[in-house]
N, C-alpha and C positions, 0 to 999 in steps of 0.2 A: 902571429897568427891569432886572430879570435878565435875560442870554442865555437865549437857546430851546436852545440846546444847551450843553451843559457844556463847558470850556474841555478839548483836550488834553490828555494827561498822559506821552505818550512810551513809556507802557507797558498794553499790552492788557491785559483780566483775562486767566487762564490759557484759559478754553475755548473763547474769541474766538481766541488765539494759535494753540490748537490747529487750530482751523477753517483759518486764516491759509495754515499751515503744508502742513494735509493735502492730499492728489494730490484734484482737484475729480472729482466725479461723471461717469461716461461720458455724454455727451447719446444719447439715443435716435437711431435712425437714421429718418429716413423710411422708410414702404412706399412706395418706387417699382416700378410696376406695371413689366413687363421689353416695350420694346417689340419684336417679331418682324417686322416689316415688310421684306420683301425687295423690294430695287430691283434691277428686270430689267437684266440687260447689255444696253446698247445695239448691240452689236457680237456677238449674239448668233446672227443671220443667218449670219454668218460669210463676208459677198460681201468685207467689207477684208480677208481673208485673203489676196485673190487681187489686191489692188492695191498699188501703189504706198505708199510712206509708212509711219511709226509707227504703232504703235497708241493714239499719245498724239495724235500729229494725230488720227487716226478719232475718239476718243474727243471729242475738242474741236468735231470737226464736228459731230457729233452733238448736242452742252451748244449750240452755238451755232449749231445750224440751216442750217450752209452745205454740207451731207453731198451733196447734190446737186449744188452748185456746185462742188465740190472733185470730185468723180468727173466731170464735163464735161474739168475742168483736165487730170486722169488720162491722159484718154480721146484728148484733141483733140491736150495740148500737150506730151506726155513720153514719150520714149523710152527703152528700156534699152541704145542704141547709138547713135552719128554717123550721120546721115542725110546727101547729100552736101553739103546747105547748112550743115549743122553743120562739117562737117569744111572747106569754104572759108573761114566764118565764123574757125575758129579757127587756119586756115594765115596771117591777116594780124593778126591781135592781137600787140599790144605789150607788151601787161602783165595780169597776172592776180594774183587774191586766192586765197591760200591757206587751208584752214582744217583743223585735225587735232587730235585730244585724247589722251591716254594712258589706261593703261589703268583710271584711276581718273575717268577723263569730264572730267579737267582740260583746259579749252582753248587754242586757240594758234592764231593767225590770221599770216599773211606776206603777204609781197610777192612776187614776181616778175615781173622785166620784160627784152626784149632785143628784137633786132630782128623784125621780122615772120617766122615760120616758128620761132621759141624751142620752141614749143609744137610738139614733133611728134607726129604724129597715124601712128599705128602700124596702124593699121585701124579698122574702124565700132566695135572693143570694147575698142580700148586708147590711151593719150594718154601721152605721157611728158613731163616738164618737166627742165630740167639743174640741177644744183646746182654752185656755182663753189663756191672756198675763201672764208672767210667770215670772222666771227669765231670761230667753231670751236666755241658753242653747239650746235648742232642741234639745237634746240628740236624742229623739224617731222621732221625724220629720227626724232629721240628717239620724237616722237609713234607714227611709222609701225611703229618698231620693238616696238610694246608695243600697239598699236591699228591696223589696216592701215585704219580707214574715213576716207578723206581727199573734201574737196568743194574742190573749184574753180570759180571764179568769175569771168568773163571780161566785160567792158563794155565795147563801143564807142561812147566819148562823141564821136566826129569826125563818123562820117556817117552813119551809121542810127539809132542810140541805140539801142539794143539788148544785151540781156545773153543768157549761157549757162552754167546753172549746170550743171556734169558734180560726179557723186557715185559714186565705188567704192570698190576697194579696192587699196589701194598694195602697192609692193615698192620696196628701194632695190636698183639695180643697180649695178655698178661700170661706170667711162666703156670698159674696155677688152671688158669681159664684153656689153655694149649694141652696141658698133660691131662686135663679131664676129657678134650676129645681128642687127644693122642696118646691113651696111655703108655703105646710101646716106646716113646721117645726115651732112651739115658738118660739118666739122674746125675750121671757123673759125665761132664764136658771135656773140662779143661782146666788139669790140675784140682780138683777137686770142688770147682766152680759151677757153682748154678745159678743158669741164666734167670735175669730177674722179667724178663720179657722178651718177645719170638717179634719179626717182622715177616708174616705172612707174603707171599706172592703167588696173586695169581697168572698164570702163563700166558700173556697174547703172544711172543715171539720169542722165538728159540732157534740159530743160526751159529754157523759156524765162524771163528775167527781163524783165519789161517794162518801159515807155521810158516812163512816167505820170512817174518822178521822175528820170529822168537827164540831170544838166547837160549841155548843149554845150557842148566844149570845142575850143581852138582851139591845135592842135602849133605851137611854137616852136623855135627854133636854141636850146641849151641848151650851157653850157660849166658844168667843176667843178671846183673847185679845190682839185686831192688833192695839187698842187705847194705849196702853204701851210703856215704852223707855226698859224695861225690855226686853235683847234680849231673853233669855232663856225661860220666858214666853210665847213671844213671837213664838218661834220657829227658829229663823233666825239662831241662832248661839247653839243650844241646846247641838250639840257636841264639842262645844270649838276647831272648826276647823280655825277659823278666824287668830288667836294668832301663829298658828303651820308654819313652812317655807315650801314653797312650793318648789319643782326640778322645776318645769318649770319658776317659779320667778329668778330663781339662773341664769338659760339659758337666761333669758329675760334682767336681769342685766348684764351678762356677755356682750351680746352683745349689748345692747347699751353704751356701758363703750368704 
């Protein structure tokens, strides 16, 4: 039985070849109706202009139906300064978590610790913490030099299981200048170390961190293996990063050749 289609010859007829190589005709564009529905600004009442927090959080409060609940939090739990209870809380803290960002919004979080009182309350509107000699990176201080907005979170894991947020504008002050302004600052802070400089934060927001998920911890006596040559025990290369090639090292090596 003969085939229903002729066998291919490998060469198309001339008029078919012209069609094959030609640009395809333009497809007709659908006739779409233009929708001009305007969405009302949920913050058009301008009430949020007078509230703490960002426009982003206010918009999400509208979207998620939590606007009234959030306003109660602002009204009942947030201050623009430190009251006496907050000052007492800060005075007994031995650790704090610091959040900062550079001019591009790239974030960094860091940890600070010391004996009670290492966080100095300079008044209802100002708090300061010391900067000692460290790894020389100055990630937090570098961010502050570009973007003064800084956040501090302190958590009482031991007694009251509660936290305190402090947000504000930070500045870096050399230790000698700090002591000239505040001569009552202690001279011996942590194991005989003296701060090189200070981060002074002007308080803009101070508010509670609820106790719901804060674990209860028990302080214990602890020692540090500072004199050991074991890098893992000392903590200098605990995560084994030293031997891993870094992309910036490749760039440096290439540019130096």
